[in-house]
N, C-alpha and C positions, 0 to 999 in steps of 0.2 A: 504494500500500500504506500501511497505518497505520504511523506511526512517532512517536517522541517526540524532538523536535528541540530542541537548545540553541542559541539565538541570542545570548545573552549569558551568560558564565560567572559562577557565583556560588553562591547557596544552593540548597537542594533544590527550590525553587519555580521554577527556571529552565526546566524541561521543558515544552514546548508540543506538544500533539497536532497532527499534520499528516498530510495525505495526500501522499506523495511518489512519484516514479516507481519502479516495480518494476524491479530490475536484471535483467540477463540473464547467463547463464553465459559465461565466456570461457576461453581456452586455459589449461589446468592448474587450473581452478577448477570448483566445483560450485555450483549455486543451491540453497540450503536454505530450506525453509519452517520458520521458527523456531517452536517450540512453547513453549520456556522459556528464560530467561536468568537469570543471577545477578549480584549486586552484589559487587564486590571493593573493598578499600580504595583501590586505585589508581584505580578509577572515580570515587570521591568526590573524590580529589585532583585529577583532571583537571577534573571539574565545577567545583570551587572555584577552581582556579588558572588555568585556561586557558593563555594564552600564556606565563605565568610558568614553566610546566612544559614542558621541551623536547619531551616526547613527546606533548603535546596536539595534537588536530586543530584546524583553523581553523573558526570559526563561519561559517555554521550547521553544526552537527555532530550526528551520531547516535552516542551513546556506547554502551558495553556491549561486553564482550570475550567472555564465555562464552556458549555456546548448546548446545541440543539440539534436533534437528528431523529433518525428512524431506527427502531429496534429491528435488528436482523437475526438475532439468535438469543434465546432465553435459557439461562443456566438452571441447573437443578435447584429446587427449593425456592424459586422465585414465584410469587403470586402477585396478581394484579397487572401484569404486563404480558403482552403477546407480540409475536412478529408483526411488524407493520405499524405499531404504535408510534406516534410522534411524542418525543419526550425532551426534557431539558434538565440540566443539573450542573453542579460544580463537583467534579469527582476525580481530578488528576492534576498533574503538573507540579507536584512537590513530593519530597521524601522519595518513597519507592513506588509512587503512583504515576504511571505514564500519562502524559498530557494530551491536550486536545488539538494541537497543531498537526493533525494527521487525519486520515480519512476514517479511521475507526478508533473507538475506545471501548475497553471492557470496564463497565461502570458498576459499582456496588448499587444494587437496586434500592437500597435504603437512602441513597443520595440523590435520587432523581424524582421527577414528577411528570405528569402528563402536560404536554405543551399547551398553553392557552390557544384555543381555536381561532381567536381573533388576532393573533400575532403571526408575523412571518417568522421564518427560521432565524433570520438575522436579529429581529427584535427580541425573540425569545432567548437567544444566546446572550443578550445584553443583561439579562435579569439575575441569574442565580446568585453569584457572589454578593453583589450589591443589594439585591432584594432580601436575601437571608440576613445580611448584616443590618440593614435598616429595620427589618421586622423584629429581630432579636433585641436590638437596642431600644426600640420604642416599647416593646413589651416589658423589658426589665426596668424601664424608667416609669412604668405605670401609666402609659398613654390611655386617656379616656375622654369622654365628652367634656368640652369646655376648658381643657387644659391649654395654657398659653405655652406654645412651643417655639423655640428659636433653633433654627438649623443653620449652622455655619457651613458655608460652601454649598449652597443650595443648587448651583448649576452643575456641580460635579457628578461623578458616577453614583456614589452613595447618596450624596445630598439631594439630587433631584428625585430619587425614589423615596427617600425619607420624608420629604415635605409632602409628597402626594399621599403616602401612607398615613402620616400624622393627620392630614385633613380628612382622609377616609374614616379614621377612628374618632373624629369629632373634635380634633384640636383646632385652636385658632393659631395659625401658623405664620411665622415671620422667618425671613432668611437673609443672610448676608451674602453679598457678591461684590465684585470689584471692578466691573466694567459695564458698558451699556448693554452689550449682548447678554452678559450674565444676569443683569438685573431684569432685562426684558423677559428672559426665560423664566425666572422666578415668578414674575408677575403673571405670565401666561399659565403657569402651573398652579396658580391660585393662592400663592403666599404673598405677604406684604414684603417687598424688597427693601433691604437696608444696605446702603453703600458704606462698607466698612472703611473705605479710604477717606471719606469726607465726614463721617459721623462717629463720634466717640461712644464707647459702650455706655457710659453714664447718661449720655444724651438720649440714645434710643431706648434705654431702660426707662427713663423718665417719660418719654413721649408715649410709649406703647403700653407701659405697665403702671404708670403713675408712681414710678420709683420702687415698686415692690419686687420687680424681677420676674423672670420667666419660670414657670413651673418645671419645664423640661428644657434642657439645652443639649442638643445633639451636635457633637463636634467631630466633623469628618476632615478637619484641617490639621489639628494636632499641633505638636511642638509647643512653642511659646503661646500659641493661641489659646491653650488651656487656661491661662490666666484670665483671658477675656470671658471664657465660659463660666469660670467661677464668679467673676464680677457681675455677669449678666443674670445669674441664677437667683431665684427667690430664696428666702430663708427656708431651710429644710427641703430645698429643691433637689432635682435629679439631674445629673450630668452623665451623658453617655458619650464615650470617646472610642473612636476606631484607631487613633494614632496616639498612644500614650507613652511612647518610649522617650521620656524627657525627665530631667532632674528639675524639680519644682518645689517651691515653698507651699505647703498645704495650709498655711495659717488662715487664709480666706475661707477655704473649704471647712476648716474646723469651726471658726466663729459663726459661720452661717449654718452649720449642721448639715452640709451637703452630702448626698450619696453619689459616689462615682461608680459607674458601670463601664468596665473595660470590655469592649466587644472584639473578640478575636475568633471569627467564624470558622477558621481553619482547624480548630481543635478536634472536632469529630473525625476529620480526614487524617490528621496527623497521628492521633492516638486511638483511633478505632473505637470511640465511645459515643453513645447517643447519636449515632448516624441517622436513626429513624426520625429524629427531630427535624433534620434538614428536609427529609422527604415530606414531612407533615407541613412544614412552613411553605414549601413549594406548592403543596395542594391549596393552602390558604391563599397564596399569591395568585395562583391560577384563577380561583374564584373571584378575587378582587379585580383582576385584570379583565376577566370575561364580563364582569358587571360594569366595566367602563370607568373604574375609579383609579386605574393606574396604567400609565403609558410610558414605556421607555423612550428616551430621547437618544437618537443615534447621531453621531458626528456626520457632517455633510461629506466627508471623504470615506470611501469604501475601499476595501483591500481584498486581494485573493490570498490563498494559502502561501504562494510563493513570494508574496509581498509582506510576510510577517515582520521582517525587520523594519520596513517602512511604517507599518502599523504601530510598532513599539516606539519608533521615533516620533510619530504623530502624538501619541499620548504624552510622551516625555517633554514635548515642546511646550505644553501648557496651552496650546491653541485649540485643542479639541473641545467641543461642546457635547456633553452627554457621553455616551459610550462609543469607543472605537471597536468596530466589528470587522471580522474576517470571514469571507465566504469560502467554504472548502470545496 
């Protein structure tokens, strides 16, 4: 089968087209003919850092985590799926799990769900990692009707899904962005856009919450932005972060009595625990998408499998809007 293989980790030009052996389904898994995959920030980190990143596979490696495709073979012990089913999921591309920059993947049946019928393969491939991340973070933060929610980075991959889900669950949603296109997308998706470049945290907290702060802050930017999340949160508020690898003074969080939820959705894949939870979340997301309450945004540039390096470069450039997708 066709695949893009990394023999030496580094820049976007490390991908090499190769024909490798087509895998077979095994117990508890399905063989999926991949039609599309998408690029996530963690994919670019693995490509760049290799062994420096503990979750990276060993070279030669097939990277890529998200996919949408068609079930071609069903392994022993799998229930609920049959040949011909259109599915999507996040099931490879790290540790010892072969990735999705290939024509086929053998995916753990617990890590997949039925593809939403109203999405194309490319749109569906944009959902799994960011969708599961957004859903998990909001659930852990106690999203419910009437909660005031601030999403940092609402035009990004995780952010644009988070603000739509927060709205679906009844939240009053606000989101930061840094440019006209980003702010326009946030408005289009139904949140109140805040330009973080021109407005200070204390100013928008005063304007939109009367100085009380937001009930939930979802931080998909991370790093030093965490201090802004703490500053924006209400007393006893909830902060969900997807990028928490930072040294930080927690004094503000302490005196506000904040709860911090670190969301690292790769744990089930890495440690083979609670994988069914990912499958269940994908089922919920499918229902929400088919009800018309969640739509993935794709970057206006599209790529083929052989252009995997260009797709990685596009995401790393910071110029992409929504998800960068690769058709296989």
